[in-house]
Structures are given as C-alpha cells and as structure tokens.
MARTORZA-624129 format. One record per residue (C-alpha): residue in one letter; y, z negated, x negated. Coordinates in steps of 0.001 Angstrom, whole numbers, padded with zeros to 6 digits, always signed. Example, Ala and Ser with C-alpha at 12.3 -4.5 7.8 and 13.67 -1.06 7.14 Angstrom:
BEGIN
A-004500-007800-012300 S-001060-007140-013670 
% end
This chain:
BEGIN
M+014610+051568+002059 K+017470+054045+002467 I+017868+054819+006204 T+021033+056867+005974 E+023797+057350+003409 N+025248+054014+004311 I+022411+051897+005815 E+019636+050344+003965 M+016823+048205+005071 L+016126+045428+002760 E+012626+044016+002008 V+013104+040421+001131 H+010096+038340-000170 I+010504+034567+000196 P+007875+032247-001298 R+006269+029861+001185 G+003785+027592-000687 D+000764+029814-001554 D+002070+032537+000812 E+005417+034277+001284 M+007560+035339+004204 I+008490+039139+004163 I+011635+039989+006331 Y+013584+043168+006770 P+017254+042527+006937 T+019807+045439+007133 L+022745+046292+004802 A+025506+048746+005804 W+028721+049739+004051 D+031654+051978+003843 D+034750+052137+001575 S+035842+048641+002403 H+033057+046917+003921 L+029713+045587+002842 V+027769+044202+005888 L+024630+042211+006030 F+022706+041590+009174 D+020832+038166+009116 T+020316+035827+006182 G+016879+034412+006027 V+015755+030735+005895 P+017394+027945+003874 G+016806+028618+000313 S+016502+032267+000472 G+020050+033246-000790 S+018906+034075-004220 Y+016157+036384-002887 F+018774+038217-000650 A+021115+038542-003552 E+018320+040143-005533 A+017411+042480-002787 I+021054+043483-002231 E+021449+044218-006067 K+018507+046624-005898 T+020549+048792-003590 G+023327+048951-006073 H+025574+046465-004281 K+026341+042825-005012 A+026142+039897-002684 E+029440+038625-004037 N+031090+041813-002310 L+029775+041038+001175 T+032713+041264+003547 D+030818+040686+006851 I+027706+038699+007879 I+026507+039606+011314 L+023820+037202+012920 T+021625+038665+015579 H+020843+035145+016889 Q+020524+031406+016339 D+017110+030945+014782 I+016711+029221+011471 D+015133+032291+009723 H+018259+034289+010683 I+021054+031784+009831 G+019392+029563+007222 G+020613+031560+004183 A+024135+032190+005376 K+025748+029103+003591 E+024249+030248+000228 L+025567+033769+000687 L+028938+032554+001877 A+029024+030552-001483 L+028712+033740-003243 A+031130+035691-000962 P+033542+033021+000529 K+035739+035564+002136 A+033156+037094+004214 K+033427+036865+008039 V+030571+035655+010169 Y+029804+037283+013495 A+027585+036328+016481 H+027408+036834+020158 E+029442+034330+022022 V+026387+032888+023984 D+024647+032051+020717 T+027674+030769+018769 P+027379+027102+020129 F+023903+027047+018745 I+024839+028290+015423 N+027966+026175+014879 G+025972+023019+015865 V+027783+022242+019226 K+024454+022771+021095 M+021024+022105+019768 P+019227+025290+018939 T+016683+026293+021652 K+013478+026169+019507 L+014376+022739+018107 E+015195+021446+021704 K+011665+022671+022713 Q+010056+020812+019973 E+012168+017651+020581 N+010840+017783+024213 R+007229+018173+022987 L+007787+015281+020741 A+009057+013088+023559 N+006238+013958+025801 G+003683+013155+023131 E+002547+016843+022578 I+003272+016729+018741 A+003767+013985+016225 A+007089+013457+014293 T+005264+014715+011313 D+004501+018083+012845 G+005382+020763+010225 F+007013+023286+012472 Y+009214+020336+013980 Q+010166+019078+010630 M+011008+022442+009278 L+013439+023090+012194 K+014945+019707+012181 N+015649+019599+008471 G+016516+023206+008324 F+019033+023171+011047 A+020611+019958+009817 T+021978+021866+006812 S+022418+025293+008231 F+024919+025088+010959 L+028127+027039+010173 P+031198+028274+011828 V+031365+031692+013515 D+034579+033554+012684 V+034231+036336+015294 E+032466+035776+018671 L+031198+039107+020112 K+030635+040333+023736 D+028365+042962+024928 G+029920+046440+024196 D+032246+045177+021527 I+032597+047659+018778 L+033266+046825+015143 D+035452+049522+013674 F+033737+049887+010263 C+030673+051467+008783 G+030963+054301+011392 G+031271+051848+014338 I+028873+049067+015181 E+028307+048367+018850 T+027353+044890+020026 V+024255+045205+022417 F+023670+041951+024302 T+019864+041533+024371 P+019037+038002+025714 G+015562+036730+025985 H+014294+035848+022615 T+017218+033332+022615 P+019961+033032+025284 G+022639+034913+023157 H+020551+037380+021087 A+022315+040628+020257 A+021132+043824+018674 F+023692+046181+016802 Y+023853+049864+017177 L+025210+051716+014083 K+026725+054845+015683 S+026924+057109+012666 G+023235+056672+011911 R+022033+056246+015557 T+020285+053082+014015 M+019523+049977+016023 V+019258+046520+014233 V+017242+044812+016794 G+016647+041418+015113 D+013816+039814+017059 A+014533+041490+020368 A+011954+044177+019530 N+008962+044681+017157 I+006981+047607+015996 A+003348+047713+017020 E+000447+048942+014879 N+000427+052222+016733 G+004190+052806+016061 A+005330+051834+019489 L+008362+049684+020223 R+007346+046437+021894 G+009313+043420+022804 S+010000+039975+021576 N+006991+037788+020425 P+006130+035896+023690 G+005243+032648+021783 M+008726+032618+020381 T+010686+033741+023273 W+013150+031639+025505 D+012873+033842+028528 M+010368+036790+028628 D+011814+038455+031815 K+015173+038757+030072 A+013534+039846+026929 E+011600+042740+028621 H+014827+043850+030275 S+016588+043732+026972 L+013848+045927+025387 E+014472+048558+028048 K+018082+048300+027317 I+017471+048966+023527 K+015201+051926+024473 S+017954+053482+026599 Y+020189+054224+023545 D+020119+057451+021615 L+017911+056301+018780 A+017021+057803+015432 N+016021+054696+013735 V+015085+051070+014586 I+015065+048189+012054 S+013060+045051+013254 Y+013577+041963+011289 H+009833+040902+011026 T+008179+044287+011466 G+010279+046792+009524 Y+011256+050345+010206 L+010505+052775+013041 K+011767+056446+013135 F+012306+058248+016369 
% end
C-alpha cells in the first residue's frame, strides 16, 4: 500500500502450518537509500523479497534495515535479507541492541525460561520452543545504535522515537517528509480506528508502554503504520 511517494506499507503473508501470519513492515526510499523497517520471523526472507519486488524495488538493493525492537518476529528474517543485501546497515535503539546481538537473553525468552524453571510450562511448550530455536539462529550485529531523537539524514529525515514498554528498548520511527510514524508494536489500530497501545499479554512494562503511546500521539501525524494491525490515516 503506497502511503506517500517514497513510503510503502508492505503486506507480507508468511505460512504457519494450516494458517498464516500477516504483517505490515514498512519500506522507504530516496535516490540513494532503500530502507526496510523490521524483517519478520526466521524463514520469511523470501516472502519479504517478494513483497518488496511488488513495489518495484529489489531486496538486493536494500541499504538499511531498521529494527524497531528485539522480538523474534521483527529480527528473525534479517540474516536472510542480509544474505541478499550484504552491504545493508542494521540499526536499532541502543537499549535493545544487546538483546538483538545475543549479549543479553531476549525478554520474552527469559520470561519463558523462568516459567519453565518454575514448572509453569514444559520444555516441549510450542511457544517456548519457537523462541528458543528461533533466537538461536537469529542474533545479529547492529551496525548503528540509536538514541531518542537521533535523526537519520535520508528518506527526508527519519527520527528515532524511544518508545519503551513493549520491550525495554523499543523504538518507533517518524518519517518527517510524510508525517508517518512506523510504530512497530508500540501501538495498534483498534477496530473502531482508534490508536491503542501495546498488546498487554506481550508487553514487558505496561506503564512505560502507555507513556510511549502518548508520546507517539504527541507528534504531528498524517499516517501510522502498525506492524500487526496495518494502516491508520489521521
């Protein structure tokens, strides 16, 4: 879905057994940059490449991959895309970087490890196994660690908006030229079209998440792209 002249919301369908996961990453570009926000789960690289090609671009031409946060469905496809575009730089907020490069255990995996230790789940639990196996092959270096307010000087200017809560180092990204906020999992679009916060069941700190939602709403917004719930026009 074309949002502005240089911003497109992708719709990526990833098979999951008899079902599928549908996610909405963002692609932005200018004369010298092709930028992807978030990369799906492990094994989704080819589906991303197909979605990018539908926009008239190629995954091989990616110059920058910006990760909103550490979760497996956001970093899991990065290595596959980097295999296609090995010169692309990877960006993330400095707080979530250690969880992305494997220095720290990702927060959702740590929670499941604690539940396993407490006897709340079995080692065969599907969600636990998905996280454990997925992260084992998905950790990757971050080339550029970002702070709140950092501005990337391409695609009309991309501002880093620190939005902790869903994870400790979640960040949204404000594309200035299109007044478009890529919110990752910091915000979702309700059925009535309202902007609501992070999914409580998947959130590290709800108080921080609610504060981050208000921070997002404080911007001059024309468009919001939510990774799991799609597009909202203001």
